[in-house]
Each structure stands twice: as C-alpha cells, then as structure tokens.
C-alpha positions as CSV (number, residue, x, y, z in Angstrom):
1,Q,-0.1,0.1,-0.1
2,E,3.1,2.5,0.3
3,R,3.7,2.0,-3.4
4,K,0.4,3.6,-4.1
5,P,0.9,7.0,-2.1
6,L,4.8,6.9,-2.9
7,K,3.9,7.1,-7.0
8,R,1.4,9.5,-6.7
9,Y,3.6,12.2,-4.9
10,T,6.2,11.6,-7.5
11,V,3.7,11.8,-10.4
12,E,2.7,15.1,-8.5
13,G,6.0,16.3,-7.6
14,L,6.7,15.8,-11.8
15,V,3.4,17.5,-13.2
16,T,4.4,20.2,-10.8
17,S,7.7,20.6,-11.9
18,D,7.1,20.4,-15.7
19,V,4.0,22.0,-16.3
20,E,4.6,23.3,-19.7
21,A,4.2,19.6,-20.8
22,P,0.3,18.8,-21.1
23,A,1.6,15.0,-22.6
24,L,3.3,14.6,-19.0
25,V,0.5,15.5,-17.1
26,E,-1.6,13.1,-19.8
27,D,1.0,10.1,-19.0
28,A,0.7,11.0,-15.4
29,D,-3.2,10.9,-15.0
30,D,-2.5,7.2,-17.0
31,K,-0.3,6.3,-14.2
32,I,-2.3,7.4,-11.6
33,I,-5.6,5.5,-12.5
34,E,-3.6,2.4,-13.4
35,T,-2.3,2.8,-10.0
36,C,-5.3,3.1,-7.9
37,A,-6.9,0.4,-10.5
C-alpha cells in the first residue's frame, strides 16, 4: 500500500515541475488511474 501514495506523490511532483508539458500530465494521469485501479 506504500507504493500507491509514493507513486502518486512522485507523479504530482513531476507534473508540478513540468507544468508546461501537457503530454506529461496526461501520461501521469494514466499512471495514477492504473495505480488506483
């Protein structure tokens, strides 16, 4: 269960660091959905 929040935080940090990359945001969204699923 620790992997889920860890990945989520990492993805959020990545998206926050690269806000100018919409493709990255979409990819991160997919990863979050897969992790939650």
